[in-house]
C-alpha angles and dihedrals in degrees: 000000000000090000091053091051091049092050090047091050091050091048090053091046093052093044089052091048091052093047090053092044092052093042092053089060091061119102118284091228134037132209131194121188136175132177135195131181108227124195094235137088120258087242087063094044098043096078090051091055105030096058124058097217091055093041090057088058087073103019106126092213095058089050091054090067121035087183095058114137109221134177129192123209143161121034118001090235138001129028112357094031104132137187124191124189142186121198138158091218105038100028132232125304153103143255124204132182109234101172142007138191099191114240092005114055150351129201123204137183111226116197122184123197100174145067081013135344117262135156114202142163123235128191136184117198125190115207113185116219126210094249092062094262125118131223107223113202119193116187137168129191138174147136124303113218122192094269091054091045089055092047088048088061090065103024125050100223092189090058096041098047093031090061090054089050090048091053092045093053090049088053089052089050091055094047090048090059092057 
């Protein structure tokens, strides 16, 4: 029995070492990006993206938890505009506008505290099209530490977060029709 436990323990140790070795070869940064062409001008879409209160009308993470506790601070719009949230479903964190090119792009710092700590950058870009529609591009990128690399072996972050981005862009599309 003792020998079986020792062999099992060594096998578990070897599997863990192989997992860590494989995970350490994964990229040190991640990037998720989704795009949707919306039948609206960039002028119509900009207020829904460039201001956090309007953004939260279509933000898929806000919609996941109607009981979310959020608080706005800083500037009403533009760099320094900040939103903090606490939720049992989407965790605890904050979002701050760090840069804007009105009508074209907004950059945000996204900090998660729970369920795990992460510090990422998000960006929305608006690319007007000749037919009056606009390509809206939502991206997020950040560092991938060893824990996130190990998680990435089992969970496809691009698919998981990408689905949320796709849902959010569809929500934006619906609001833009109002």
